[in-house]
VOBA-830441 format. One record per residue (C-alpha): residue in three letters; x, y, z. Coordinates in pm, whole numbers, padded with zeros to 5 digits, always signed. Example, Ala and Ser with C-alpha at 12.3 -4.5 7.8 and 13.67 -1.06 7.14 Angstrom:
BEGIN
ALA+01230-00450+00780SER+01367-00106+00714
//
This chain:
BEGIN
MET+00273+00558-00083HIS+00592+00738-00096ILE+00646+00956-00395SER+00908+01175-00544LEU+00840+01553-00595ASP+00828+01482-00973GLY+00576+01192-00916PHE+00779+00873-00918VAL+00722+00581-00669ALA+01036+00392-00752GLY+01334+00409-00973LEU+01356+00249-01317ASN+01453-00079-01166GLY+01203-00051-00867GLU+01455+00077-00632ILE+01318+00282-00332ASP+01655+00368-00174TRP+01574+00738-00193VAL+01263+00709+00035LYS+01308+00887+00369VAL+01160+00715+00676ASP+01238+00772+01036GLU+01085+00692+01371GLU+00840+00987+01346ILE+00701+00872+01022PHE+00686+00493+01150ASN+00481+00609+01456TYR+00246+00823+01253VAL+00199+00542+00983GLY+00157+00287+01257LYS-00141+00459+01407ARG-00308+00506+01084ILE-00266+00156+00943SER-00365+00015+01280GLU-00715+00141+01177GLY-00726-00051+00847ASP-00835-00410+00831THR-00741-00507+00476ALA-00417-00456+00308LEU-00386-00466-00088TYR-00056-00557-00248GLY+00073-00650-00583ARG+00265-00973-00617VAL+00611-00838-00591THR+00528-00624-00285TYR+00336-00899-00109GLN+00645-01138-00165MET+00857-00880-00021MET+00642-00831+00276GLU+00586-01199+00337ASN+00956-01274+00340TYR+01010-01015+00613TRP+00708-00924+00835PRO+00585-01246+00967THR+00900-01285+01182ALA+01041-00944+01193GLY+00898-00872+01535ASP+01057-01203+01673LYS+01407-01112+01614PRO+01651-00999+01899THR+01715-00676+01720ALA+01362-00600+01642THR+01268-00219+01690LYS+00940-00102+01824HIS+00814-00055+01475ASP+00924-00403+01353ILE+00724-00559+01651GLU+00408-00344+01606HIS+00398-00383+01224SER+00475-00763+01244LYS+00183-00806+01477TRP-00038-00604+01244TYR+00080-00771+00936LYS+00013-01114+01085ASN-00361-01028+01166VAL-00468-00798+00870HIS-00658-00950+00582LYS-00426-00948+00291VAL-00548-00918-00084VAL-00295-00986-00340LEU-00360-00856-00690SER-00191-01082-00934LYS-00248-01259-01264THR+00031-01506-01220MET+00038-01596-00844LYS-00188-01894-00760GLU-00251-02052-00400ALA-00043-02344-00517GLY+00262-02114-00561LEU+00253-01976-00208PRO+00537-02039+00024ALA+00508-02367+00239GLY+00225-02345+00485GLN+00043-02043+00330ALA-00184-02210+00085GLY-00542-02164+00224LEU-00466-01902+00483THR-00788-01739+00588ASN-00647-01394+00613MET-00505-01379+00254LYS-00683-01393-00082ILE-00553-01367-00438ILE-00751-01173-00701SER-00649-01261-01054ASP-00924-01152-01251ASN-01270-00946-01241LEU-01074-00692-01035SER-01356-00432-01011ASN-01617-00681-00912LYS-01404-00840-00651ILE-01267-00509-00500ASN-01622-00375-00474GLU-01736-00704-00300ILE-01458-00654-00049LYS-01560-00301+00010GLN-01934-00390+00044SER-01851-00688+00268ARG-01650-00508+00538ASN-01862-00420+00827GLY-02022-00124+00680GLY-01691+00015+00561SER-01591+00152+00894LYS-01219+00043+00837GLU-00987+00144+00552ILE-00843-00074+00291LEU-00487+00014+00245LEU-00280-00029-00053PHE+00101-00056+00003GLY+00340+00014-00272SER+00268-00196-00572PRO+00278+00059-00863ALA+00139-00194-01133ALA-00154-00276-00888THR-00208+00088-00821HIS-00224+00169-01190SER-00480-00100-01235LEU-00695+00029-00960ILE-00668+00392-01083GLN-00780+00286-01435LEU-01089+00115-01289ASN-01170+00412-01072LEU-01139+00188-00748ILE-00927+00417-00538ASP-01115+00635-00290GLY-00821+00830-00159TYR-00458+00914-00191TRP-00218+00899+00107LEU+00100+01031-00033PHE+00443+01097+00140VAL+00620+01342-00084ASN+00994+01294-00054PRO+01222+01596-00097ILE+01394+01456-00419ILE+01353+01487-00778LEU+01450+01150-00949GLY+01402+01261-01326ARG+01285+00915-01421GLY+01148+00597-01287ILE+00808+00444-01225PRO+00525+00701-01212LEU+00238+00690-00980PHE-00001+00830-01237VAL+00002+00686-01605ASP-00249+00672-01878ILE-00514+00881-01671LYS-00810+00886-01912ASP-01043+01129-01718LYS-00964+01382-01445ILE-00960+01267-01095LYS-01078+01548-00860LEU-00954+01542-00508LYS-01037+01709-00176LEU-00722+01773+00044LEU-00811+01622+00401THR-00478+01682+00594THR-00119+01761+00538ARG+00184+01712+00774GLN+00547+01810+00749PHE+00796+01561+00910ASN+01123+01662+01041CYS+01319+01459+00778GLY+01168+01684+00514VAL+00883+01436+00391THR+00523+01597+00346GLU+00218+01398+00391LEU-00063+01475+00162ASN-00393+01294+00247TYR-00668+01330-00030THR-01014+01181-00080VAL-01158+01144-00430ASP-01426+01383-00511ARG-01689+01183-00686GLN-01941+01465-00732
//
């Protein structure tokens, strides 16, 4: 997840025009997400992704990143966290897709079921954007790690990554990486001891 130095994941209206991405970051992220077999999205992020990625790699102007991510997106199991989205409300042709599931209630139980059913947990479940969904998962202690891309900007206001944290969340730093564009990756695992 991209984050500002002062802890925001988006501007007040959800804008992310301040996020720095380049070919170096795309290549790095592409390698990591190719290891994941499940992608979690909130409704808004899913709808944004669904409007672009299924055909992004087919366009004549498609970049290497567009082609690779479009292929991954078509194949990855997608889980949408939404209290308002129902299968009947999906775009034409999507209802009943085998690689897409909507979770609208019992979030803790259903996420834990997904974790337990995934081939021994050998692959990652990745959460993309989706601040409201992230807040819910944090509150339920369902996030096992934080993969953050700290952008060299102070927004001053916006949508924070961390809100209403009731208990401390202890983390262990796994890796860091500095990108040429000034973004710094921080990769943490949650220390449950």
